[in-house]
N, C-alpha and C positions, 0 to 999 in steps of 0.2 A: 451689372452692380456687385456689390462687396457682396462676397460670404457674406451666408447667416452666422450672426456670431456664438450660437449656438455652435454651429456644427464647431468654431475653429478652436472653438476650445477642448468641447471634445473630440478632437482631435489630438489636441497638444495632451489632454490628458493621455492616452490611450498611451500615445505615445511616450511621456515619457515618464508614463508607470510601468510599460512593464520589462518584467525583468532582462526580456531577449531582446536580443540586436533585429536591426531590422531594416537595411538597405533597399536602394531605387538604385539597378543598374542599366545606361542606358542598349539598345541596340547591338554596339561592339565591343559591351561589359563595362566601362567606365561607368566609378559611381556617379549617382547625379542626387542620393540622397542619402544619411544616413541621422538615426535618434542619438542619443544619447545615449544608451544602452551598447550604439554599435560601436562606439569610441571607443567607452571606455570599457568592453572586453578585447578591443583590437591593441588597445594604449595610443593610439592616435588620435590629435584633435578635426571635428569636423571638416577644419580649414585640409586637412592632410589627407582628411582620407579620400575630400570631392574630388573626382579625378581620375586615381586610384582604378585600376583595373585590375582580375583574377587571375589571369597573364603577366601581371608584373611580379620579377625573378627572387625580388627581396620579401615576398609572402614568407618566399623556400617550404610551398604546402606538402604536407607528408600523408600518407595512408596511416592506419593504424598498428597493420604490420614493418610499417619504418623506411617503407617505397615511399620514392619520388612520388606526387599524385601533378599527369598535366592539366596545364590552363584548357584543356580541350574536355578534361571530365569533372570539371569543375561544375556545380549544380547547374548556377549558374548560366555559364555555357549552354550546357542541355538542356538545360529548360527553352533557352533561346530558340536554339539545332529543332531541338525536337518538338516544338509548341504544346509540351506537357509537362507537368507539374513533375520534378524530379526531387530524391531525393526520399527518405535523411538519409544525409552524408556525411559521417564521421571524420576531420580530417585534424589534420594540425597545424600551426600557421605559428611561424614563431615575431612575439611580442617585446621588443627592448632585446631581443638575446634567449629572451625564455621561449621557450616550447609552451602552447594552449591547444586545448583542445577543443575543438566545434564539432555541432552535430547540425547541421545544417540543410532549409528544404527552399528551395527556391518552383515558384510561381511563373510561367507567364504571363504579361499584362496584352491588352490589345484594345489599342485606341482606334475607332475607325479607320480601324486599317483589318486585309489580311493577314495579314503577318506582323506575328511579334512581334511587339516596336519595343519594347523592356521589361524589363522584371524584376518581380518580388522573393527578394530572398530578406529570409530570418534563419537569428543563428541563435544557441546556447550553449557557453558556458562549465565544458563536461569534463574541464580540465581533473578536479575532485573526484564526479564520477570511476573516470580512467586511473587515479593514483588509490582511490578506492578495491578498483582490479587486480592493477599491481599488486594489491597489501593482500585480495584475498585469496591472490595463486602464494606468494609469498608466505597466508597462515600456513593453505593447502599443502606446501611444501614440507611448512614447521610439521604440521600433522602424517605425511607420510615418512620423514625421519624418525618422528616420535613412532610411526607402525613398526619402523625398519629395528627399530632397538627391543621396543615390548616380542617382538618377532624369533630377537635374540634374545630376549629373556625365557621365551616359551619353550624355544628351542633346549636348553637348557635346562628347565623345567621338563620335559618332554622326558631327554634323556635320562636328565633324574629317576623320574615316574615308569624309566622305560623295564622291558623284558629285562635286559641286561643285568638294571639296576636291581630288579625284583631277588633274580637271579640270586644275583651275588650277596642281598640283603637277607636270605631263603633262615643263615642260620644266627640271624640275631635276632632281637628278643624283638617285639613290639613296641620294648619301650624305645630300643635301640633307634628304630627305624622313624619315629616319632620327630628324636632331638637331632637326627640329620639330615631330615627333611626341614626342622626348622632354623635350623643356622643354613642350609642351603635356599631356604625364602627369607631370611631375614624378615622383613616388615610387612612381605604378601600375606595374604591371608590362609591358612591352611586348618584343616579337620579331619578328624576319622569318621564313622560313623560303622555300626557292628549288623551285623546279617540283618536286624529289624529298623534298622534305618535314626540307630539312637545317637549320640552322639557323646563319643567316648574319649573324644579327646576335642580341643580345639583350643589355635594360639592363634591374634589380632584380627580377629572375623568382621570387627567390623560394623557393628547391625543391628548397635543399640542395647543391649548385653555384655555383659562380666565375659569373655572366657569359659569364669569357672562357672556361671550361670546355667549356661545352656546344656554343662554336664546330667544325660537322660532323658533329656529334654528330642523331640522331634521335629523338621520342618514345622507342623501345625503348631506347633505354640511359639514356633521364632515369628512365620510372617503369613500376611495374609492367605486367605485357601488358594484363592487360582494361582500364586508360588508355589505357595506347598506341593501342590499335586503336579506340579510343571516338574519341579528342582525330581519330586519322588519318582516319576515317571522314568525321568533321568538315571539314576539309581538303580529302579530296576533295570532297565534295557542294559547299565553290566555291567550287576551281578546275573545276568541272567547267558548274558552274551560273552561274560571275559576279556568282551576285548575293552578299550579305553577311551573316553570321550572328549571330544574340546566345543566347547560350545559360549557363545555369548548371549547373555542370560542376564533378565531385568528383573529386579523383587522388588518386591516391598515390604519392609521390616515391620515390624508389625508395634519396635521401637524404635522407628522415626518415622517423622512427620512427610518424606518426599523420595521417589523412588531409588535404588541405585541400579549401578555395572555393574559386571563384573566378564569378568576372562576364566572362564572354571575347566578346570582339568578333572576327571573323575574316573577314578583306576580302583581295580582288586587289591586289597591288601592280604597279602597270608602271613601266614604263621609259620612260627619255625619246619614243621610239618608239611609248608606247600599247601597250606589245604583255604581254603575265601573263608577271614576272619571278618570280612566286614569294605568299609571303602575308602582307598583313603584320598582326601580331593586335594588341593590349592586352586584357589582363585588368586586375582588380578583385577583390584581396582581400575575401571575407565569411566569412570562416572563422568568424569572435569573432559574428557575425550569425545563423550554422544554429545554432552554440554556443547561447546565447541562446535563441533561438528552441526550440531541445531542452528549452532544462535548462526554461522557461517551461512546455511540452507534459509534461514529467513531471509538475513538483510541480501542479499543475490536475489533470488524469487521478492522481496520490498522495491527494491532498485528496478526491477524489468519492467514489473509494475506501474511504479510511476511514470517509467518513460516513457510507456506503453497509455497510457492515462492521459500523459503529456501530449504526447501527438495526437491523441485522439480528439484533446479538448482543442488545437490549436488551430486544426480544418475543418473541423465544428465552427468553430465562434467568426476563425475568416470567413466561412458563406458567409454564416448568418448576419456577417456587422455589413460585409458588400451589399448585403439584400438595400436596404433602408438609405443607405449612402449613395448606392445606384440612384432610386426615386426622387433621394434628393435635391442631387441633380439635375434628375429629369423637370424638378417642380421649380427649379431656382433657371430656366433655358428657359420655358415658358412668360417665368414671371417677365426674363428681359427681353421676348417676343411682346411681353405685355398684351399678355389674355388673360381672361376672365379665373378668378373661382380656385387656381394653382397656391393661393399661400398659407388656406389653410387645412391641406394633401401637406404641404412644404413642411409646417409645424407637427402634424402626426410624427410623419418620417424622423424628424432629428428628435423627437418624443421622444418612440420609439428606440429609438439609439441611444441615449438618452440612458433608458430602465436598462436597456443592456450592458450600460457601458457601466453600470452602480451596480450590476449583481457578478461583473466578470472581477473588479473590484474588489466588491465587497466578497465573494469566496476565494478572489488571494490573500487577504488583509489570513482570512479564519483560514487559511494551509501554511500561511509565512508567523502565525502564534503569535502578529499580531496585537491579539485584540485582549485585552486589560476585564476580566470579572469583577466587578462588582455589588458584593450582595448587598442588598436593601429590605426593612419591609416593602413590601408593592401590596397594594388595595387592588385585585384584580375585578374587579368591574370597572375603573377606571383604564384599568392597562390591558384588556380586551375592546371597547371602546375606541381605544385609539390606535388598535389591530386592524380593525377593520375599516378604518375612517378611508384608508384608504385604497380600499375596494367599491366602495359605496359608488361612484359616477358609471364601471363600469356594469356595477347590478342592474344599476335603473336602466342604464340604455338597452339591456339586453332583458329588461324587464321581470327582474328575480328579487323575491323577496329576499334581505341581508337583513338578520336582527340574532339581537346580544340580551342569553338571558337575564337576568340581572340578581346577583348575587355579593352576601355580603362577605365574601373569603376570601383572606390572604394570606401571602404565603414571605417567605424569605428571595430572593433571587435578583438575579438584574433585570430589570426592568424594560431594560436596553434592547436588547438581545431576548429576551423573551415575548418583545412585543418585536422584535424580526421574524423570532417563528412562529408567533400566531400567525402577525400577519402574512406571510409568503403560503402558514395552511388556507388562509382564507383567499389570495390571490391565487390560489391552485385553480380551487375549488367553486368558485366565482367565474373562472377560465373554462376549463369544461363542463356546468351546468347550465342549458339551455334554457329550460323549461322549470320551474315549480323554485329551487330556495337555496339558501346557506344559514344552519343557524350553527348559531356557538354558543355553548357556556361552559360551565363545570360542575365540580362538585366533588363530596369528600366521598375517598375507596372506603370501601369498607375494612378490610386489613391495615388504614389507616394512608394518610398525604394525601394530595388533591391531584383533579384530573382533569385536566382541560379536555370539550371535545368538540371536536367542528365535523360539524352534517351537510352532507349535502344532497339534492335528488342529480346530482351527475347523469354521467354515461356509465361509470363505473371503470372499476379492475380486471380485468381476466384475473385468474388464480396463476399463471403461468408469465404473467407479467408481476407479481407480486412483490419480488427479492430485489429486482430490475430497479424500482421505480427511484429510492433515493441516491442511483450512480448520473453523475453527471452526466448530463447532455440527450438522459433520454427525456424521450416525448412520448406521448399516451396516444397511437391511432394517429400520428404526423410523418408516417412514410417519406413525405417529401418537404419535411423541415420547414414547416410554414410558421415565418417569423412572430405573428397574430397569437401562438401559442407561446413567445421568449424565444428564449434559448438552453431552457431546458433545464435553471440552476435552481430554480428558488427549491425545493426538495431535498436538493444537495449542501443548498446552504440551508434550509434544517438537521438537514442530520447532523453536518459540523457543528452548531450552538448544541444543540443535546448533546454533544459528548463534550464539550465545552464547561457545556454545565451540570455533565450525570448526571440526567433524565435521558427517560427512553422513549422516544415513538414508535409508534405502534397502525397499522391501519389495518379496517377487514371492510369488506366492497360485494358487492351483488351488483355482477353486468346487467345496466338498462334498467337497476333500481340506486344507487348510491351508492359513496362509500362514506369514509366516519373514521377522519385522525382521530387518536386518542393521546396526550400530552403527561405520562405521567412523573409528576410532581414531587 
């Protein structure tokens, strides 16, 4: 019997829309199937890929450290030998003379045999990521060079402010000391304080006040209290000990909207009799360096989170999609033997697979930025009716009451995205409710705006699991990943749509009594 059309179409949709390359290799490592993404990533046509093996020398496979990768180390060969999944493995191959970096996973396929007869390999092009890592290293090298330069300048400052200079300037007037310091530092910050910690002189202070405005002020007149407390503690420490101090400090000026960072040096200021007359301070603005370090750190953490999320997503999706496919194959085999009643089961498996694929594609479009928001006036009564309609059959099968509270409210939003968001919340509520029902409504908030609410009498959500329910693949009380609970993407899609529309979604729940999801427009 020919394969069901819906099965073939869904296979094709999945393979054509995947950004990852997919190949199937037989028992000796030769490629027998490749999708379009595999051809594009490897720079070969499907005909050129078929028959190629992981051991072919023209791949010129290398490891990230530049050493050659043996054919026996390829994840596909490892998976065939060990009968266990292999990877993820980062490797480089040649594509038309250019080096392409891949992140490869391989899973053995057992087809009615005790030994694996084939292997499924998936891979993603991470050349740009490897390039970003190189740029990150170069940026860090640049920071190290900047740090060396700063250290050199700081050493000059320290030497200038050192005891030998203090002694050599002992016979100079306080005015001469200030002049010499300003000439030495150029555009760096410099200032002096008396023993009461009031400004007596300032040069290029760059804290939102003119230098002459600082004279006579204390740090409490210039900085936020927390900053002033911290700086005055440092000053008093130097006055009491007589020892110089150097420290990176974060300051919040009353004259500027954002914090600044300075490399601060503080020493005692001596009069002509070598008595302590106050403090002499110098500082270098390192705000840009701190921001660069923070940006690089955030970029690195973001890239690592994205890679980890993608790996978890592919592993779980592969597992969840394989179950309805295997069931569908079984029912088709029964049909071939002319047994009664497997057709409905096959259709249900195909429908389940279709829903999972649609969820995968929806999440992919939302993450790729391929969604255009079109805002227009929307009558919430009609939108809620449409959002609930898809869940009515399942609610009827389970004997649940599913109703929409009538409303005359309207708002300005994207009706398609908002309907999908509410529809996913309702579908999730029906799926996790066994008795009682689900109620959907909206009302005006006291502080302005509109709130859509989805109430259910389901199992409820434990408080320790509330922070994770909007993550991909999270399934409440489903450790075995039963596919009748879906892929765990419904609330992840809700979260993505909320971010795109600029609205907030929150939840309150009591275990054993139910939950309410709140959408604030």
